[in-house]
C-alpha positions as CSV (number, residue, x, y, z in Angstrom):
1,M,57.1,86.5,67.4
2,N,59.0,83.2,66.7
3,K,57.1,82.8,63.4
4,N,58.3,86.3,62.3
5,I,61.9,85.4,63.1
6,L,61.6,82.2,61.1
7,Y,60.2,84.2,58.1
8,L,63.0,86.7,58.4
9,L,65.7,84.0,58.5
10,A,64.1,82.3,55.5
11,L,64.1,85.7,53.6
12,V,67.8,86.2,54.3
13,L,68.6,82.7,53.2
14,L,66.6,83.1,50.0
15,A,68.4,86.4,49.2
16,A,71.8,84.8,49.8
17,L,71.0,81.9,47.5
18,T,69.6,84.2,44.9
19,Y,72.8,86.3,44.9
20,Y,75.0,83.1,44.8
21,F,73.3,81.5,41.9
22,V,72.1,84.5,39.9
23,F,74.3,87.6,40.5
24,R,77.6,86.0,41.6
25,E,80.4,86.1,39.1
26,E,82.7,83.2,38.6
27,G,85.7,85.4,39.4
28,E,84.7,85.8,43.0
29,V,85.8,82.2,43.8
30,F,89.3,82.8,42.3
31,D,92.2,82.3,44.6
32,K,93.2,85.6,46.1
33,K,96.7,84.9,44.8
34,E,95.3,86.0,41.5
35,A,95.0,89.5,42.9
36,N,98.5,89.8,44.4
37,F,98.9,93.5,43.9
38,T,99.6,94.7,47.5
39,V,103.1,94.7,48.9
40,Q,102.8,94.4,52.7
41,D,106.4,95.1,53.6
42,T,107.8,97.8,51.3
43,A,110.9,98.1,53.6
44,A,112.0,94.7,52.4
45,V,111.8,95.7,48.7
46,K,115.2,95.7,47.0
47,T,114.5,96.0,43.3
48,I,111.5,97.2,41.2
49,F,111.3,96.9,37.4
50,L,108.9,99.0,35.4
51,S,108.7,98.4,31.6
52,N,106.3,98.8,28.7
53,L,105.9,97.9,25.0
54,Q,107.5,101.3,24.0
55,N,110.9,99.9,25.2
56,E,110.9,102.2,28.3
57,N,112.6,100.5,31.1
58,I,113.1,101.6,34.7
59,K,115.1,99.7,37.3
60,L,115.1,101.0,40.9
61,Q,117.5,99.2,43.2
62,K,118.3,99.8,46.8
63,E,121.7,99.1,48.3
64,N,122.5,100.1,51.9
65,G,119.4,102.2,52.0
66,V,120.2,104.2,48.9
67,W,118.1,103.9,45.7
68,T,119.7,104.1,42.2
69,L,118.0,104.4,38.9
70,N,119.1,102.2,36.0
71,D,122.3,101.3,37.8
72,S,124.0,104.8,37.5
73,M,121.5,107.6,38.0
74,V,119.8,109.1,41.1
75,P,116.0,108.9,41.2
76,R,113.7,111.5,42.5
77,P,113.2,110.6,46.2
78,D,109.5,111.8,46.1
79,A,108.8,109.5,43.1
80,V,110.3,106.5,44.9
81,I,108.3,107.2,48.1
82,A,105.1,107.6,46.1
83,L,105.7,104.3,44.2
84,L,106.3,102.4,47.5
85,N,103.3,104.0,49.1
86,V,101.0,103.0,46.2
87,L,102.4,99.4,46.2
88,H,101.5,99.2,49.9
89,Q,98.1,100.9,49.8
90,Q,96.5,99.6,46.5
91,K,93.8,97.0,47.0
92,P,91.9,94.9,44.5
93,E,88.2,95.8,44.7
94,Q,86.7,93.1,42.4
95,P,87.4,91.2,39.2
96,V,86.5,92.9,36.0
97,S,83.0,91.8,35.0
98,V,82.6,89.0,32.5
99,A,81.0,91.4,30.1
100,Y,84.1,93.6,29.9
101,H,86.7,91.0,30.4
102,D,87.8,90.7,26.7
103,E,87.8,94.5,26.2
104,V,90.0,95.0,29.3
105,I,92.4,92.2,28.3
106,K,92.7,93.8,24.9
107,E,93.4,97.2,26.5
108,L,96.0,95.8,28.9
109,S,97.8,93.9,26.1
110,T,98.6,97.1,24.3
111,H,98.7,99.8,27.0
112,H,100.3,98.6,30.2
113,T,103.2,98.9,32.5
114,K,104.7,95.6,33.7
115,V,105.7,95.7,37.3
116,E,108.2,93.3,39.0
117,V,109.0,93.5,42.7
118,Y,111.9,91.7,44.4
119,T,113.1,91.2,47.9
120,E,116.1,89.3,49.2
121,A,114.0,86.2,48.8
122,G,113.5,86.8,45.1
123,K,110.6,87.9,43.0
124,T,107.4,88.5,45.1
125,H,105.1,90.3,42.6
126,T,104.6,90.5,38.8
127,F,101.5,92.3,37.5
128,Y,100.4,94.5,34.6
129,V,99.0,98.0,35.2
130,G,96.6,99.6,32.7
131,R,97.8,103.0,31.5
132,N,94.3,104.4,30.9
133,P,91.7,104.9,33.7
134,G,88.7,102.6,34.0
135,P,85.3,103.5,35.4
136,N,85.4,105.9,38.4
137,N,89.1,106.4,37.9
138,E,89.8,102.8,38.8
139,T,92.9,101.0,37.5
140,Y,92.9,97.7,35.6
141,M,95.5,95.3,36.8
142,L,96.3,91.7,35.8
143,N,98.5,89.4,37.8
144,E,101.0,87.3,35.8
145,Q,99.4,83.9,35.0
146,A,96.0,85.1,36.3
147,K,92.7,84.4,34.5
148,R,90.9,87.6,35.2
149,P,92.0,91.3,35.5
150,Y,90.9,93.3,38.6
151,L,89.8,96.8,39.4
152,V,92.3,98.2,41.9
153,K,92.0,101.4,44.0
154,I,93.5,103.0,47.0
155,P,90.8,102.9,49.7
156,L,89.0,106.2,50.3
157,Q,90.9,107.9,47.4
158,E,90.0,108.7,43.9
159,L,93.6,108.6,42.6
160,F,94.1,106.8,39.3
161,V,96.7,104.3,40.6
162,G,98.3,103.8,37.1
163,V,99.7,107.4,37.3
164,R,102.3,106.2,39.8
165,Y,103.8,103.6,37.4
166,F,105.4,106.0,34.9
167,T,108.4,104.8,32.8
168,K,110.2,107.8,31.3
169,I,113.7,108.2,32.7
170,S,113.4,111.9,32.3
171,E,110.5,111.9,34.8
172,W,112.3,109.6,37.2
173,R,115.6,111.4,37.4
174,N,116.5,113.6,40.3
175,K,116.7,117.2,39.0
176,K,119.5,118.0,41.4
177,I,122.7,118.3,39.4
178,L,126.4,119.0,39.9
179,Y,126.3,117.5,43.3
180,A,128.3,114.7,45.1
181,A,129.0,114.1,48.7
182,A,132.4,115.6,48.6
183,P,134.0,119.1,49.0
184,I,134.6,121.2,45.9
185,E,138.3,121.5,44.9
186,K,138.0,123.5,41.7
187,V,135.5,125.6,39.8
188,S,136.2,126.9,36.3
189,V,133.7,129.2,34.5
190,V,134.5,130.3,30.9
191,Y,132.2,132.7,29.2
192,K,132.0,132.3,25.4
193,D,131.7,136.0,24.4
194,S,132.5,137.8,27.7
195,T,135.9,136.4,28.7
196,Q,136.5,139.2,31.1
197,F,134.1,137.6,33.5
198,S,135.7,134.1,33.3
199,Y,137.5,132.7,36.4
200,Q,139.1,129.7,38.0
201,L,138.7,129.0,41.7
202,L,140.9,126.5,43.6
203,H,139.9,125.5,47.1
204,D,141.4,123.2,49.7
205,A,141.0,122.9,53.4
206,S,142.9,126.1,54.2
207,T,143.2,128.3,51.1
208,L,141.2,129.9,48.3
209,T,142.8,131.0,45.1
210,L,140.8,132.9,42.4
211,T,142.3,133.8,39.1
212,G,140.8,135.7,36.1
213,S,141.8,137.4,32.9
214,Y,143.0,140.6,34.7
215,T,144.2,141.8,38.1
216,I,141.8,143.4,40.5
217,E,143.2,145.8,43.1
218,K,140.9,144.7,45.9
219,P,141.1,141.9,48.5
220,L,139.2,138.8,47.7
221,N,135.9,138.6,49.6
222,Q,136.3,135.1,50.9
223,Q,132.8,135.0,52.4
224,R,131.4,135.6,48.9
225,V,133.4,132.6,47.6
226,Y,132.3,130.3,50.4
227,D,128.7,131.4,49.9
228,Y,129.1,130.6,46.2
229,L,130.5,127.1,46.9
230,K,127.4,126.4,49.1
231,L,125.1,127.4,46.3
232,L,126.7,124.8,44.0
233,D,125.5,122.1,46.4
234,N,121.9,122.9,45.5
235,I,121.6,123.4,41.8
236,Y,118.4,122.0,40.1
237,C,117.6,121.8,36.5
238,T,114.0,122.4,35.4
239,G,113.9,119.2,33.3
240,F,115.6,116.7,31.0
241,E,115.1,117.6,27.3
242,D,116.8,114.7,25.5
243,D,113.8,114.3,23.2
244,Y,113.9,118.0,22.2
245,I,113.7,118.0,18.4
246,Y,116.4,120.7,18.0
247,K,118.8,119.3,20.6
248,D,121.5,118.3,18.2
249,S,121.4,121.6,16.2
250,T,121.5,123.6,19.4
251,I,124.6,121.7,20.6
252,R,126.3,122.1,17.2
253,K,125.2,125.7,16.3
254,G,123.4,127.2,19.2
255,R,124.6,130.4,20.9
256,Q,126.7,129.5,23.9
257,L,126.6,131.5,27.1
258,A,129.4,129.7,29.2
259,T,130.8,126.4,30.3
260,A,131.3,125.5,34.0
261,I,133.5,122.7,35.3
262,I,133.3,121.5,38.9
263,K,135.8,119.1,40.4
264,R,135.0,117.6,43.8
265,K,137.5,115.6,45.9
266,D,137.9,112.0,44.7
267,Q,135.1,112.5,42.1
268,P,135.2,112.9,38.3
269,E,134.8,116.4,36.9
270,Q,131.3,117.6,36.1
271,E,130.7,119.9,33.3
272,I,127.7,121.9,32.0
273,T,127.7,124.1,28.9
274,F,124.9,126.7,28.9
275,Y,123.1,127.8,25.7
276,F,120.7,130.7,25.1
277,K,117.3,129.2,24.5
278,P,115.5,130.5,21.3
279,T,112.0,132.0,22.0
280,S,109.0,129.8,21.7
281,Q,105.3,130.0,22.3
282,G,105.7,129.8,26.0
283,T,108.3,132.6,26.2
284,K,107.3,135.4,28.7
285,K,110.2,137.7,28.4
286,I,112.8,138.2,25.7
287,I,116.6,138.9,25.6
288,Y,117.8,140.6,22.5
289,I,121.4,139.8,21.3
290,G,121.9,141.7,18.1
291,K,118.9,140.9,16.0
292,E,118.3,137.5,17.7
293,E,115.6,136.9,20.3
294,Y,116.2,134.5,23.2
295,D,114.2,133.4,26.2
296,Y,115.0,135.6,29.3
297,D,113.9,133.0,31.9
298,L,115.2,129.7,30.5
299,F,118.4,128.4,29.2
300,F,119.5,125.0,27.7
301,G,122.4,123.1,29.1
302,L,124.5,120.1,28.1
303,L,125.4,118.2,31.2
304,N,128.6,116.1,31.2
305,K,128.5,116.0,27.4
306,K,125.5,113.7,27.6
307,D,122.3,115.1,29.1
308,F,120.4,118.0,27.4
309,I,118.6,119.9,30.2
310,L,116.5,122.9,30.7
311,M,117.7,125.5,33.3
312,G,115.8,128.3,35.0
313,R,117.4,131.7,35.2
314,K,117.9,131.6,39.0
315,S,119.8,128.2,38.9
316,T,121.9,129.5,36.0
317,E,122.9,132.6,37.8
318,K,123.9,130.6,40.9
319,V,126.5,128.7,38.7
320,L,127.6,131.6,36.5
321,R,129.0,134.4,38.6
322,S,131.4,137.0,37.3
323,F,135.0,137.3,38.2
324,P,134.8,140.9,39.7
325,E,131.8,139.9,41.8
326,F,134.0,138.0,44.2
327,Y,135.9,141.2,45.1
328,E,132.8,143.2,45.9
329,A,131.7,144.0,49.5
330,S,129.1,141.8,51.0
331,T,125.6,143.1,51.3
332,Q,123.0,142.4,54.0
């Protein structure tokens, strides 16, 4: 029995030595600092920079528990949470094999997102994330100043980690618009071709005043007005379309629907001009205005004279009500 145990121990030792001298890769003796991809305490993170060679730059900064995007915009909360989660969960599995090292380095040099993470103490992480999946949906990552790239995954998941490190501002921006943490003082809606539906609403702590292009011999339905003001706190665009090829011509010559201006207490005015959206390959239902065809479900908008956005019909109708509607009886 003792002889068998000795044989077994000798076999295990031989296997270990064979692995060490024959199959072991040089990268396995690298200092683990070369694979510094995991952020243990994401609550301490104050700033994250994401950038690439296409001059797309994202800055996420947290002040008093509130995240901002590129110093002036509001990021999508779900995207921030997803990024922090992946920073915390991602783990290096192994260095890229010597046989594929040069190929992966070449791939990372041209298709990567650079990630920088800061806490109050300063920079804690800098690494490069491959934008294209590796074998088994793994992600290539290279720590700054490291000699070898690594294969990185989230344990027990098949997610391509690189998908979380996107760099387009339009994808990071919160699609909630026309909102600020302050009460609405004034709403003005002016229709381009149907001025009889235009109106101006003034609101303070105790009074509501609604004016339009003509007099209506009915009492103002104040409940309808207050319901409308609540709706304006939850307006979402479908997406940001600043790269749309016909953006400038739409703004200059497109068919306008209306312009809405919202003023909140101690906040600058916000403005959105709505345009009918010409039909396209994805159009499901059509509006005919004269001989022109427009999309029934979608509209374009110019937000604060800067951002070109896509608006769904429901969100558009929440903003653009008609003057007589505020005098109608409430329905169940």
